[in-house]
C-alpha positions as CSV (number, residue, x, y, z in Angstrom):
1,M,0.0,0.0,0.0
2,T,1.4,3.4,-1.0
3,A,1.5,6.4,1.3
4,T,-1.2,8.0,-0.8
5,D,-3.4,4.9,-0.3
6,R,-2.9,5.0,3.5
7,N,-3.8,8.7,3.6
8,R,-6.9,8.1,1.6
9,S,-8.1,5.2,3.8
10,R,-7.8,7.6,6.8
11,G,-9.7,10.4,5.0
12,R,-6.8,12.7,4.6
13,K,-7.0,16.5,4.6
14,P,-8.8,17.5,1.4
15,R,-6.9,19.2,-1.4
16,A,-8.6,22.2,-2.9
17,V,-9.7,23.0,-6.5
18,A,-10.6,26.6,-7.3
19,P,-14.0,26.9,-9.1
20,D,-12.4,28.5,-12.1
21,E,-9.4,26.1,-12.2
22,P,-9.7,23.1,-14.5
23,T,-9.4,19.7,-12.8
24,Q,-7.6,16.7,-14.1
25,Q,-10.5,14.4,-14.6
26,A,-10.2,10.8,-15.9
27,A,-11.9,9.8,-19.1
28,P,-15.6,9.1,-18.7
29,G,-16.1,5.9,-16.7
30,V,-12.5,5.7,-15.7
31,P,-11.7,6.6,-12.1
32,Q,-8.9,9.0,-11.2
33,T,-5.5,7.6,-10.4
34,D,-3.0,8.5,-7.7
35,Q,-1.5,11.3,-9.8
36,E,-1.9,14.6,-8.0
37,P,-3.6,17.4,-10.0
38,A,-1.8,20.5,-10.9
39,C,-2.7,22.6,-7.9
40,E,-1.3,23.4,-4.5
41,P,-2.2,21.5,-1.4
42,A,-5.4,22.7,0.2
43,P,-5.3,25.4,2.8
44,D,-7.4,24.9,5.9
45,L,-11.1,25.2,5.1
46,P,-12.2,28.9,5.6
47,S,-13.1,29.6,9.1
48,G,-15.5,32.3,10.4
49,T,-17.6,32.3,7.2
50,V,-20.3,30.1,8.7
51,Q,-21.8,30.4,12.1
52,D,-24.4,27.9,13.4
53,G,-25.2,26.9,9.9
54,V,-25.9,30.5,8.8
55,R,-23.4,32.5,6.7
56,A,-22.3,35.4,8.7
57,S,-21.7,37.7,5.7
58,L,-23.7,38.3,2.6
59,E,-20.5,39.0,0.7
60,P,-20.1,36.5,-2.2
61,T,-17.5,33.8,-1.5
62,R,-15.7,31.4,-3.8
63,M,-17.0,27.9,-3.4
64,L,-14.3,25.4,-2.4
65,V,-14.3,22.1,-4.2
66,V,-12.1,19.4,-2.7
67,H,-11.4,15.8,-3.6
68,L,-12.1,13.4,-0.8
69,A,-11.5,9.6,-0.5
70,V,-14.7,7.7,-1.1
71,E,-13.9,5.6,2.0
72,A,-13.9,8.8,4.1
73,L,-17.6,9.5,3.2
74,E,-20.7,8.0,4.7
75,P,-24.4,8.6,4.1
76,N,-26.5,10.6,6.6
77,P,-29.1,8.6,8.5
78,W,-32.2,10.7,7.6
79,N,-32.1,10.9,3.8
80,P,-35.7,10.3,2.6
81,N,-34.7,10.0,-1.1
82,R,-34.9,6.5,-2.7
83,M,-34.0,5.6,-6.2
84,D,-35.7,2.9,-8.2
85,E,-33.8,0.3,-10.2
86,R,-34.6,2.0,-13.6
87,T,-33.4,5.4,-12.5
88,Q,-30.3,3.8,-10.9
89,D,-29.5,2.1,-14.3
90,K,-29.8,5.5,-16.0
91,L,-27.5,7.2,-13.5
92,R,-24.9,4.4,-13.8
93,A,-24.9,4.7,-17.6
94,Y,-24.6,8.5,-17.3
95,L,-21.6,8.2,-14.9
96,Q,-19.9,5.7,-17.2
97,R,-20.4,7.9,-20.2
98,E,-19.7,11.4,-18.8
99,G,-17.9,10.8,-15.5
100,L,-18.7,12.5,-12.2
101,V,-19.2,16.1,-13.3
102,Q,-21.2,17.4,-10.3
103,P,-19.6,17.6,-6.8
104,L,-21.2,15.9,-3.8
105,V,-22.3,18.1,-0.9
106,V,-20.9,17.0,2.5
107,R,-20.2,18.2,6.0
108,P,-17.5,17.2,8.5
109,H,-18.9,14.2,10.4
110,P,-20.4,15.5,13.7
111,E,-19.0,12.5,15.7
112,T,-16.1,11.0,13.9
113,E,-12.9,12.9,13.1
114,D,-11.5,12.9,9.6
115,R,-14.8,11.6,8.1
116,Y,-17.6,13.4,6.2
117,Q,-21.3,13.0,6.0
118,I,-23.1,13.1,2.6
119,L,-25.9,15.7,2.4
120,G,-26.3,15.5,-1.4
121,G,-25.2,12.9,-3.9
122,F,-25.5,9.7,-2.0
123,H,-26.5,7.6,-5.0
124,R,-23.7,9.0,-7.2
125,W,-21.2,8.2,-4.3
126,Q,-22.6,4.7,-3.9
127,L,-22.1,3.9,-7.6
128,C,-18.7,5.5,-7.8
129,K,-17.5,3.6,-4.7
130,N,-19.1,0.2,-5.2
131,E,-19.2,-0.3,-9.0
132,L,-17.2,2.3,-10.9
133,G,-13.9,2.0,-9.0
134,Y,-13.5,5.6,-7.9
135,T,-11.1,6.2,-5.1
136,E,-11.8,10.0,-4.8
137,V,-14.8,12.2,-5.6
138,P,-15.1,16.0,-5.8
139,C,-17.0,17.5,-2.9
140,V,-18.2,20.8,-1.5
141,V,-17.7,20.9,2.3
142,L,-20.1,22.9,4.4
143,E,-20.1,23.5,8.2
144,L,-23.8,22.8,9.2
145,D,-25.5,21.8,12.4
146,D,-28.0,18.9,12.3
147,R,-31.1,21.0,11.6
148,R,-29.6,22.9,8.7
149,A,-28.1,19.7,7.3
150,K,-31.5,18.0,7.3
151,V,-33.1,21.0,5.7
152,L,-30.4,21.1,3.0
153,T,-30.8,17.4,2.3
154,V,-34.5,17.9,1.6
155,N,-34.0,21.0,-0.6
156,L,-31.2,19.3,-2.6
157,N,-33.6,16.5,-3.4
158,E,-36.8,18.5,-4.0
159,L,-35.9,22.0,-5.4
160,S,-35.2,20.8,-8.9
161,G,-38.4,21.8,-10.8
162,D,-40.4,19.9,-13.4
163,P,-40.0,20.1,-17.2
164,V,-42.6,22.1,-19.0
165,P,-44.1,19.5,-21.4
166,H,-44.0,21.4,-24.7
167,L,-40.6,22.9,-24.0
168,L,-39.3,19.4,-23.3
169,A,-40.9,18.1,-26.5
170,E,-39.1,20.9,-28.5
171,L,-35.8,19.9,-26.8
172,V,-36.3,16.2,-27.6
173,H,-37.2,17.1,-31.1
174,D,-34.0,19.2,-31.5
175,L,-31.8,16.4,-30.1
176,N,-33.6,13.9,-32.4
177,R,-32.3,15.7,-35.5
178,D,-28.9,14.0,-35.2
179,T,-29.5,11.4,-32.5
180,T,-31.9,8.5,-32.7
181,L,-34.6,8.0,-30.1
182,D,-33.0,4.7,-29.1
183,D,-29.7,6.5,-28.3
184,L,-31.6,9.3,-26.5
185,A,-33.3,6.7,-24.3
186,T,-29.9,5.7,-23.1
187,Q,-28.7,9.2,-22.6
188,L,-31.7,10.9,-21.0
189,P,-33.7,10.0,-17.8
190,Y,-36.7,8.9,-20.0
191,E,-37.9,5.6,-21.5
192,M,-38.5,5.3,-25.2
193,R,-42.3,5.5,-24.7
194,Q,-41.9,8.7,-22.8
195,L,-39.8,10.3,-25.6
196,Q,-42.3,9.2,-28.2
197,D,-45.2,10.7,-26.1
198,S,-43.3,13.9,-25.7
199,L,-42.8,14.3,-29.5
200,E,-46.5,13.6,-29.9
201,L,-47.2,16.9,-28.1
202,L,-45.8,18.8,-31.0
203,K,-48.6,17.3,-33.2
204,L,-51.5,18.5,-31.0
205,P,-53.7,21.3,-32.6
206,D,-52.9,24.7,-31.3
207,G,-54.7,25.5,-28.1
208,L,-55.6,21.9,-27.2
209,E,-53.0,21.6,-24.4
210,L,-54.3,24.9,-22.8
211,Q,-57.8,23.6,-23.1
212,L,-57.0,20.4,-21.3
213,Q,-55.3,22.3,-18.5
214,R,-58.2,24.7,-18.2
215,E,-60.7,21.7,-18.0
216,V,-58.8,20.1,-15.2
217,Q,-58.6,23.4,-13.3
218,E,-62.3,24.1,-13.6
219,H,-63.2,20.7,-12.1
220,E,-60.8,20.8,-9.2
221,D,-62.5,21.6,-5.9
222,G,-59.3,22.5,-4.1
223,S,-59.6,19.7,-1.6
224,P,-56.9,17.1,-2.4
225,T,-57.7,13.5,-1.4
226,S,-55.2,10.6,-1.0
227,L,-56.4,7.3,-2.7
228,T,-54.8,3.9,-1.9
229,F,-55.9,0.8,-3.7
230,V,-54.4,-2.5,-5.1
231,V,-54.6,-3.3,-8.8
232,D,-53.8,-6.5,-10.7
233,E,-52.3,-4.7,-13.7
234,A,-50.4,-1.5,-13.0
235,E,-48.9,-1.0,-16.5
236,P,-52.0,0.3,-18.4
237,I,-52.8,2.6,-15.5
238,S,-49.2,4.0,-15.5
239,Q,-49.3,4.5,-19.3
240,A,-52.6,6.3,-19.2
241,L,-51.5,8.6,-16.4
242,E,-48.2,9.4,-18.0
243,Q,-49.9,10.3,-21.3
244,A,-52.5,12.4,-19.7
245,A,-50.0,14.1,-17.4
246,G,-47.8,15.0,-20.3
247,S,-50.3,17.7,-21.4
248,L,-50.4,19.3,-17.9
249,E,-48.2,21.7,-16.0
250,G,-47.7,22.6,-12.4
251,K,-47.9,20.4,-9.3
252,N,-49.7,17.0,-8.8
253,R,-49.9,16.3,-12.5
254,R,-50.5,12.6,-12.1
255,G,-53.4,13.3,-9.6
256,R,-54.9,15.8,-11.9
257,A,-54.5,13.5,-14.9
258,L,-56.4,10.8,-13.0
259,T,-59.2,13.2,-12.4
260,L,-59.3,14.1,-16.1
261,I,-59.3,10.5,-17.2
262,C,-62.2,9.7,-14.8
263,R,-64.3,12.6,-15.9
264,H,-63.8,11.7,-19.6
265,Y,-64.9,8.2,-18.8
266,L,-68.0,9.3,-17.0
267,L,-68.9,11.6,-19.9
268,S,-68.5,8.7,-22.3
269,L,-71.1,6.6,-20.5
270,P,-74.6,6.4,-22.0
271,E,-77.4,8.3,-20.4
272,P,-79.2,6.1,-17.8
273,S,-82.6,5.0,-18.8
274,P,-85.4,6.8,-16.9
275,A,-87.0,4.8,-14.2
276,P,-90.4,3.2,-15.1
277,V,-93.4,5.2,-13.9
278,E,-95.7,3.2,-11.8
279,A,-99.4,3.2,-12.9
């Protein structure tokens, strides 16, 4: 074992990379080696810029990106985010193709010296460590107490927004000019059927998408209800919801899509026969 390996296994002092300084990254899918990047050893992390999880000054500061040994990181115990197998396959393929291009967000471990707790990027760290052979990953290190760390974990997972359907459709159409849908399905976080449905939006008559949204809004009573039931075949339900939700914007698209499907079904039923009149 080399001295570098021993230092990594102990979670050595991070080395800094300035935000405007190019890093020596391995080729996509290939982990970094023991070769040190062309930068000076890290100074101690800035002190006095954060107090009790709140930045003491509103002056803009340069974000410090450091490389930490994967063995020095560990997940936090409260992360509510879970990733299904399909999404994990997409993430694995992306990391193999592009490499790790987004730093993880971590904090010094509150109980163990020379270790760090992951606040954002757990699934990327897990794949890099267990499957892709990385020994180090880029990280942003923040000094946060437990409450602020938990708030940040939720915000990193949730504050990402949703794609506007017709804008996504235009983007997919643009990419499809020189890339097949089969290839896009391996490069984007969507299945082939979702890409095809997205392109179908461009064929809708002008104003139909707005009409569907208005119809749903008019029939909403503002009192959301949670429904739980068991079905024998989930696939046709998922397909119908995804297609109907593709024409909607805003929050709770799948719930509103279900309302729209049910209302259209009810409207399609024949009028009930009048009850016989007793003589």
